[in-house]
C-alpha atoms as one frame of an Amber mdcrd trajectory, in Angstrom:
protein
  -0.207   0.161   0.012   1.087   3.941  -0.303  -0.546   6.214   2.081  -1.739
   3.635   4.110   0.108   0.536   5.845  -1.742  -2.983   6.995  -1.327  -1.943
  10.398  -3.705   1.095  10.120  -6.160  -0.056   7.304  -9.352  -0.668   9.143
 -12.872  -2.201   8.262 -15.677  -1.388  10.230 -18.712  -3.743   9.498 -22.103
  -1.637  10.450 -24.525  -4.204   9.446 -25.437  -8.095   8.566 -28.812  -9.231
   7.187 -30.145 -11.973   5.216 -31.201 -10.545   1.547 -34.249 -12.286   0.763
 -35.852 -12.944  -2.832 -37.934  -9.894  -3.860 -40.547 -11.877  -5.274 -41.449
 -15.579  -4.550 -39.354 -18.377  -5.793 -39.641 -22.471  -6.079 -39.532 -24.622
  -3.296 -37.520 -27.649  -5.662 -35.001 -29.559  -4.525 -32.570 -29.663  -7.099
 -29.608 -32.398  -8.122 -25.759 -31.944  -7.544 -23.436 -33.224  -9.903 -20.854
 -35.793  -8.066 -18.416 -33.208  -9.247 -20.247 -30.244  -7.621 -20.581 -32.819
  -4.288 -16.202 -32.988  -4.916 -16.465 -29.451  -4.115 -18.807 -29.166  -1.161
 -16.223 -27.918   1.231 -15.003 -25.426  -0.773 -15.935 -21.713  -1.011 -14.446
 -19.463  -3.946 -13.948 -16.180  -2.696 -13.402 -12.525  -5.475 -12.591  -9.007
  -4.523 -14.427  -6.603  -7.257 -12.937  -2.807  -6.981 -14.950  -0.043  -8.273
 -13.338   3.307  -7.867 -16.613   5.133  -8.016 -20.477   5.517  -6.201 -21.753
   7.235  -4.203 -23.802   7.545  -0.891 -26.751   4.877  -1.933 -24.554   2.489
  -3.755 -24.726  -0.097  -1.183 -28.171   0.321  -1.079 -28.509  -0.669  -4.353
 -26.544  -3.554  -4.434 -28.706  -4.580  -1.928 -31.905  -4.044  -3.720 -30.339
  -5.493  -7.095 -29.317  -8.606  -4.794 -32.718  -9.325  -4.222 -34.451  -8.990
  -7.081 -30.964 -11.232  -8.483 -32.187 -13.900  -6.388 -35.139 -14.668  -8.253
 -34.071 -15.961 -11.479 -30.717 -17.318  -9.498 -33.002 -18.975  -6.515 -30.516
 -21.802  -5.588 -28.243 -18.909  -4.286 -31.143 -18.866  -1.779 -31.457 -22.072
  -0.609 -29.916 -24.391   2.096 -27.077 -27.239   1.058 -28.985 -30.326   2.091
 -28.169 -34.385   2.336 -30.458 -36.937   3.340 -30.092 -38.034   7.379 -28.809
 -41.677   6.083 -26.376 -40.560   4.183 -22.614 -40.261   5.358 -20.059 -37.799
   3.808 -17.959 -40.931   2.020 -20.161 -43.431   1.373 -21.662 -43.958  -2.271
 -25.203 -43.029  -1.589 -24.110 -38.954  -0.360 -27.236 -37.399  -1.618 -26.354
 -33.719  -1.061 -28.476 -31.472  -3.312 -29.802 -28.082  -2.891 -33.096 -27.151
  -1.410 -34.702 -23.417  -2.397 -35.812 -22.402   1.158 -35.523 -18.933   0.142
 -34.272 -18.242   2.958 -31.474 -16.130   0.794 -27.507 -15.019   1.126 -25.724
 -12.690   3.810 -25.095  -9.058   2.896 -22.591  -6.873   5.183 -21.991  -3.150
   4.613 -18.996  -1.929   5.866 -17.237   1.268   5.688 -12.999   1.739   5.258
 -10.896   4.029   7.189  -9.183   6.003   3.861  -9.437   5.709   0.218  -9.161
   3.201  -2.539  -6.111   5.494  -4.013  -4.300   5.410  -0.716  -4.574   1.647
  -0.625  -3.254   2.051  -4.443  -6.912  -0.135  -4.918  -5.198  -2.963  -3.326
  -3.287  -3.522  -6.591   0.736  -3.861  -4.836   0.868  -7.069  -3.123  -2.929
  -9.383  -3.974  -1.305 -12.636  -1.425  -1.776 -10.028   1.911  -4.432 -12.013
   3.318  -4.627 -10.178   6.035  -5.981  -7.252   3.792  -8.388  -9.287   2.235
  -9.910 -11.015   4.446 -11.399  -7.481   6.141 -12.814  -6.603   3.011 -14.856
 -10.248   2.946 -18.342 -11.171   4.514 -17.259 -12.322   8.159 -20.985 -13.853
   9.233 -21.487 -13.359  12.600 -23.052 -15.968  14.804 -26.557 -15.416  13.097
 -25.453 -16.036   9.727 -22.811 -19.064  10.947 -26.196 -20.542  11.928 -28.134
 -20.294   8.845 -25.109 -21.403   6.933 -25.794 -19.489   3.461 -24.530 -20.239
   0.276 -23.792 -16.867  -0.632 -22.101 -14.408   1.213 -21.301 -10.320   0.240
 -19.248  -7.487   1.956 -19.896  -4.049   0.042 -16.845  -1.528   2.030 -17.515
   1.626   1.015 -14.213   3.756   0.654 -13.770   7.811   1.843 -13.675   8.708
  -2.184 -16.463   6.841  -2.605 -15.529   4.413  -4.335 -16.052   0.669  -2.647
 -15.100  -2.941  -2.619 -17.635  -5.605  -3.182 -16.042  -9.431  -1.659 -17.919
 -12.244  -2.285 -17.728 -15.716  -0.667 -20.279 -18.940  -2.281 -19.806 -22.307
  -1.917 -18.256 -23.508  -5.360 -20.628 -26.769  -5.603 -23.146 -24.006  -6.332
 -20.741 -21.413  -8.662 -17.396 -21.064 -10.354 -15.453 -18.568 -10.726 -17.477
 -17.844 -14.107 -20.438 -18.572 -12.237 -19.960 -15.718  -9.793 -18.845 -13.238
 -12.279 -22.674 -13.801 -13.649 -24.621 -13.349 -10.652 -22.084 -10.050 -10.300
 -23.246  -8.356 -13.927 -26.562  -9.711 -13.446 -26.523  -7.382 -10.419 -24.368
  -4.528 -12.455 -27.205  -4.963 -15.144 -30.234  -4.110 -12.554 -28.283  -1.618
 -10.548 -28.438   0.024 -14.638 -32.296  -0.076 -14.622 -32.650  -3.175 -16.163
 -35.984  -5.716 -15.796 -34.305  -8.905 -15.698 -30.714  -9.866 -15.858 -29.631
 -10.261 -20.308 -28.412 -13.829 -19.124 -31.075 -16.715 -17.521 -29.397 -19.362
 -15.519 -29.837 -22.574 -16.630 -29.873 -25.969 -13.836 -28.951 -29.000 -15.876
 -26.908 -30.905 -13.594 -28.367 -34.068 -13.532 -27.062 -34.895 -17.110 -23.631
 -35.164 -15.553 -24.827 -37.498 -12.708 -23.091 -40.713 -13.352 -23.821 -43.606
 -11.475 -22.185 -44.278  -8.276 -19.517 -46.872  -9.203 -18.135 -44.248 -11.561
 -18.304 -41.915  -8.638 -16.151 -44.220  -6.688 -13.820 -44.614  -9.620 -13.020
 -41.394 -11.074 -13.844 -39.141  -8.051 -12.381 -40.528  -5.548  -8.493 -41.514
  -6.340  -6.170 -41.720  -3.550  -5.628 -38.128  -2.159  -1.835 -36.893  -3.871
   0.336 -35.345  -1.233   0.398 -32.131  -0.784   2.593 -29.524  -1.610   5.585
 -28.076   0.984   4.076 -25.553   3.224   5.747 -21.952   2.319   6.295 -19.623
   5.209   7.367 -16.547   3.719   4.085 -16.617   1.335   4.025 -12.615   2.006
   6.951 -12.892  -0.291   5.244 -14.303  -3.510   6.110 -12.390  -6.709   4.647
 -12.378  -9.987   6.458 -12.735 -13.320   6.063 -12.645 -16.397   7.283 -16.196
 -18.625   7.699 -15.537 -22.302   7.999 -19.125 -24.446   8.099 -18.430 -27.988
   5.909 -20.364 -30.455   8.793 -21.492 -32.352  10.152 -23.511 -28.588   6.546
 -24.450 -28.186   6.259 -26.115 -31.920   9.546 -28.266 -31.230   8.552 -29.417
 -27.920   5.217 -30.650 -29.531   6.938 -31.915 -32.565   9.865 -34.064 -29.958
   7.066 -35.135 -27.667   5.297 -36.532 -30.743   8.197 -38.362 -32.160   9.250
 -39.407 -28.819   6.141 -41.316 -28.258   4.691 -42.515 -31.433   3.006 -39.554
 -33.168   0.644 -38.818 -29.960  -0.458 -35.349 -30.081  -0.012 -32.808 -27.442
  -1.747 -29.219 -26.459   0.223 -25.662 -25.461  -1.323 -25.795 -22.674   0.505
 -28.671 -21.826   3.605 -27.577 -23.124   3.750 -24.807 -21.328   2.600 -26.266
 -18.172   5.566 -29.248 -18.576   8.308 -27.243 -19.035   7.163 -24.510 -16.059
   6.591 -27.855 -13.732   9.901 -29.594 -14.568  11.243 -26.026 -13.857   9.980
 -25.412 -11.114  10.742 -28.942  -9.521  14.368 -28.435 -10.393  14.480 -24.860
  -8.634  13.012 -25.879  -4.960  15.095 -29.011  -5.195  12.221 -31.373  -3.867
  14.006 -34.921  -2.640  13.229 -37.463  -5.010   9.874 -39.034  -4.760   6.264
 -38.453  -6.746   4.665 -35.447  -7.065   2.114 -34.894  -8.681   0.591 -30.876
 -11.159  -2.884 -30.430 -10.612  -4.815 -27.690 -12.332  -8.453 -26.283 -13.120
 -10.012 -26.668 -15.964 -13.508 -24.649 -17.432 -15.427 -27.938 -17.300 -18.649
 -26.909 -20.459 -15.480 -26.931 -22.873 -14.824 -30.532 -22.443 -17.932 -32.170
 -21.548 -21.188 -33.373 -23.658 -23.414 -30.446 -22.352 -25.274 -28.556 -24.788
 -23.847 -25.583 -25.761 -26.764 -23.539 -24.641 -25.339 -24.481 -20.890 -22.578
 -23.336 -21.360
């Protein structure tokens, strides 16, 4: 940060409340896919920084969320599973109970301007700062176990930051962006979001045998902990196209004309270099990555 330090930066949470859908919504029990269930213990977090706002920004965002929860009503529900199912059994019947109980919404204010905080661009790894901008559930909210939590923090310059926490079983990064874009559209005056949500997860509900075989492999050993977390640095690596083509050809020649993608080539280069650099003891290491499922599945194009 520039004019303000981590020690002097403070956020005051003014109020917290449940925001319910502005209109009645269906009382459904919606199934989750096996992939969703594997992500049920993960929270997805995102921070959005807005330079400009006014004294009605928080009120308008809060009202827009209430309207967005009408078409996006599963977010106002709760995750539930059958009482006779355990966490690890093949009959884990986790689903979304569309109760309409709402999402947790926190109003907060910061003691500085966004300029003084350099729009939080200086050090994206400082968790202590980001935690102040994320919704901190009160005992009331924790007892209700909401799927989506929001905190809107206003700054002295008139700008504001929106912090969002959502259960990964319901939304990934693209999904959260779609929800926030819908909120923005309603704030600027649209009657309904331009993109209507679709629930099509039952199409990727595999049999129990497939769930057990495909989604529950032995857990890989975690990577070594990094004690100096705040010393991480961002870096830009330029891998020329001719190098990528050369490595693809080399791989194809050595494997009997098998092919690999550019992503796989780049990942292999970085992973090999990283493994050598940290000088790990001999053993098996694993490289894990995330992907955008609709591009790699048999879902209809209109769902992606």
